[in-house]
C-alpha positions, 0 to 999 in steps of 0.5 A: 500500500502506497501512502501519499505525502505532501509532495505527492499531492502537490504534484497531483494538483499541479498535473491536474491543473495543467491537464485541465488548463485551469488557473489558480483563480478558477481552482480557488473559485471551485472551493470558494477561497482566494487564489493566494490562499488556495495556491499556498495550501496546494503547495503545502504551506497551509492546512486546508479545512476538511470541507475545502480539502474534500471539495478540491480533491473532488473538483480535480479528481484526486484520490480520497487520501489526498484530502486527508493529506491536505488537512495535515498541519504543514512544516514550513521549510524553505529550500534556500536562504535567498531564492534565485528565481527573479520574481521571488528574489524581487520580493526579498529585495523589497523586504530588504529595502523597505522592511525597516520602513514598514516596521517603523511605520507599523510601530508609529501607527500601532505601537510595538508589535507585528502584523500577523501572518496567521490572521492574514489575507493577500491579493495580487492584481494586474493594474493597467498603466500607460508605462506598462502594466503594474503588479499590485500586491495588497497584504492585510494582517491583524496587528499583534502587540507585544506583551510586557510581563 
């Protein structure tokens, strides 16, 4: 008996997506979730609630065991310190250049704390622009104040 793991299920999802000619937007619509969260969960970075995992496996024709794997709490591990993929690297560059600014502004507006990456949402939009289309990434996370004790 073969047991599926997270990487197996991710591979099945990607193969099904490719074969059906689907987009992340359309897959997200099938399970009534955002494309950002859906992709992240399909890549193994978030656990899916049971109903969403079941809906995804049915929509993509995956084996029933895949739904159980999708519900497991992930171990979030990055393979390298700074990615070499140009698109991902630029996001690291943005955080490297503007991270201290974002932190300073959060502290000025909210106090000593952080933006949650757990109670969080994000969208990625294409915005037409005369000088060339723009990528708009919008993030929203709950403010979490540091405790003093």
